[in-house]
N, C-alpha and C positions, 0 to 999 in steps of 0.2 A: 716852542714845542719841544717836548722831551725826545731824545734820540736813544737808540739802542747802545750808543757809546757812553751814555750817562751811567756812571756807577751808582748803584742804589745801596744805601745802608738801611738796615732794619734793626730796631731795638725793641725786643719783645716778641719772641717766637713761641708764644703760647698756643692755645687752641685756635685762636683766630689768626695770629701772626704767622703761624706755620703755613696755613693755607695761602695767605697773601704772598709769603716768600716763595712758595712752590710755583705759584702762577706767574710771578715776576720772572723767575728763572725760565719757566716754560715759554715765555714771550721773548726770550733772548737777551734780557738785561743782565749785565754783570752785577753780582750781589755780594755784599759783605754783612755778616751777622755779628751781633754782640753776644759773646758767650755768657750765659747766665743760668743759675740753677733752676730758674722758673721756666726755662725753655722746654718745649717738647723735644723728643729726640730729633737731632738734625743730621744724622748720618745720610739720609736720603738727599738732603739739600747739598751737603758737601760733595756727594757723589755726582750731583748734577752741575757742579762747578762753583758753588758758593764758597767763600772763604770766611774764616772766623777770627775775631780779634777779642782782646780782653777788656778794653775800656771804651767808653763813649768818645774819648779824645781820639782814639785810633779810628773810630767810625768817622769822626769829623775830618780827619786827615785824608781818608781814602774816598769818601763818598761825595757825589755832587748833589744827590737828593737823599734825605734821611727820613724814613718813616718811623714814627713812634707808635707802638701798639702795646702799651703798658696798662696797668690796672686802673690808675686814676691819678688825681692831681699830685699826691705826694711823690709818686713814682716819676711823673713827668718833671716835676721840679728837681728831683734828685739827678736825673740824667742831664738836665740843662745846667744846673748851678753848682754841682759838686766840683772839687778841684780838678778832677780829670774828666769833667763833663763837657758838653757840647759848646757852651757859651764861650769858654775861655780858649777854645781850640778851633772854632768853626772858621771856614774860609769865606771871604766875601763872595756873594753870589750863590752860596749854597741854599737849597730849599729844604725847609723842614715841613713835613706833612704829619700832623698829629691826629692819628686815628683813635686815640684813647677816648674814654669818657671822662670829662674833667669839668671842674667848676669854671664857668665862663669868666668870672672876675680874674681868676688866675691866668686863664688863657690870654686875656688882653695884656696882662703884665709880661708874660713870657714872650708874646709876640713883639711887644715894644722893645724888650731887651734884645731879642734876636735881630730885629731890624736895626737897632742901634749898632750892632756888631757888623752890619753890612750884609746880612743874610735875609732870606725871605721866608714867609710863614703862611701856611694854610691850616685851619682846623678842619678835619675831615673824618669825624666819627662815623662808625658803621652800624648798620642794623643787620638782622638775620643771624644765622647760627654758624658754628664751625663747619657744618656740612656745606653750606653755601660758600663759606670761605674757601674750602678745599676745591669747590667747583668753579671758583672765580665769579660767583654770582651775588656778591655783597651789594648792599645799598650804601651809598656814601652821601652824607649831608655836609656840604662844604661851606666854610666861611672864609672869605678873603677877597683879594683883588680879582676882578673878572678876567683880566689879561693873564695873570698868573694861573688862574683856574684853567683857562684854555691851554696854556703851555703844559700843564701837568696832566691834562685829561687823558692823553694816550697811555701814560703810565697807569693811571687809576683804572682805565678800562681793561688793563690786564688782569685785575682782580675783582672788579665790580661790574655789576649789570646795570644798575640804575644810579646815576650820579647827578645830584642836584646842587646847584649853587644857591644857597639859602640867603646869603647876604654878606655883609662885611665880616671881618675877623670876629670870632666869638659866636656868630650866628649858628654855625654848625653845631657847636656844643650846646647852645640853648635849645635848638630844635631836637637834638638827641635826647636831652633830659625830658622835654615835653613828650616825645615819642615813647620813651621808656616809662614815664608816668602812666600814659594811657595803656601800654602793653602790660606792665606789671599791675596796674589797677584792675584791668580785665581779669588777669590771672588770679589776683587776690579774691575777687568776687566769685569766680568759678571754683576756686579752691575751698572757700568757706561754704559755698553751696553744696559742693560734693561731700564735704565732711558732714554737713547737716543731713544730706540725703541718706548717707550711710547710717547715721544715728536714728533717722526716722524710718528706716526699713525700705527705702527706695533702692532697687537694684541698680548697679552701674549701667547695665544694658538699657534699662528703661530711662534712666537719667540722660544717657547719651542720645537715645532716640528722640526724646522730647527736645532737648536743647539744640541738637544739630538740625532739627527740622523747624526751628523757630528762631526767636530773637537772640538766643544764646550762641548761635553758630558763629564761627570765624576762625582765624588763624590760631588764636591762643587756645581755643577749645580743642582744636585738632592736635595741637602739640601736647596738651594735657591728657588727651583721650587714652593713649596707651597706658599711662600710669593709673588712671581712674579704672580702667578695665582689667589691667593685669599687673600693675606695679612696675611697669617698664618706664623709666625716666630718660631713656636714651634720646628721645626726640626733643627734650627740653633740658639740655645740660647747662643750665644757668644757675650759678650757685646762690644760695641764700645770702652769702656775704656780699656778692656783687649786687643783688637786688636791694639789700639794705643800703649799700653805698650809693647806688643810683637814686634811690628815693630820698636819701639824706641830701644829696646834691640838688635834687629837684626842689625840695622844701627850702633849702638855703637860697637857691636862685629866686624862687617865688617870693620869699621874705624880702630879699634885696630889691626886687622889682615892685614891692608893695601890692602883690597879688594875693588874694585869698587862697588858702591852701589847707582848709580843714579836712577835706576828703583825703588829700595827699598825706597829711600827717597821720591820719588813722591807718592808711595803707602802710606808711613807713613803720608805724608801731607794730603792725602785724608781721612784717618781715623781720623787725628787730626781735620780736618774740620767737619767731621760727629759728633765727640764727643763734639765739641764746640756747634754745633747746637742742638744736642740731647744727653745730658750728661748721661741719663739713658737708651739710646737706645741700640738695638742689631744690629749686622752687617747687616742683611737683611733690617733693617729700613733706612740704608744709601741710599737705592734706593729712598725712599720718600724725603729724604733731597736733593738729587741731582735734583729730579723733581721739588721741590719747588724752588730751586736756579735758575733753568732755567726759571721758570715762572716770576722771578723778573728781568730778563734781556730782 
């Protein structure tokens, strides 16, 4: 079982990682952060007692448990394998919890190398939004040894509300990709329908009334609703770049598993088009992209 004397390291203090870090501090764990240009402002975390270091090697030197909350597989591999990375400097018995969204095949290799160095590994990707991260109400999908899962559960409960042991190492990342395929798939259908409704002269108010009282209702619709009604994307701050990454990871996993993925590939292409048209855009802004496309035909 984790203890408040365990020093926690976190690599990736972005929109999600900042909330995780704040809640870990709030629950009394000592915390060390990796300084990185992609971090959110960390002054509040430093004021609450967190320390900051310049390299993953220093995180490995200081931390008993290290949480990774980076963008994807290339970033995970970088902090693990680079010269001043975790693998060359990790202490035996250290636990790495990877909360990133990553390719399961890479996760298995990373875990094998971490374990060969005498350390321990869980993949624990998260669902929900930065708002839930700030409130300590994330969902975690965990892959790994059941005893290690129970040992780390008190720490994970400091920043997550629902925590599920999905299966052995890699299972968390597989389940995360399946979850995101479903969520982003629902979003793509609703986005295309919303763009079509606007072109067809159906008002946003009528569209929302009909969908929310019928088969179209759900979490994704309610996150898209403010943008459809008033152009407010603050409730769905998920980038088109990340949507494309996640759908690409899903289709890669499905291909490797020998699973059909025609629908997923069409959804991936929709997000690829949106990202090309609006590289810094969010998922709700794909509605505007599709409306603009229709205007050109």
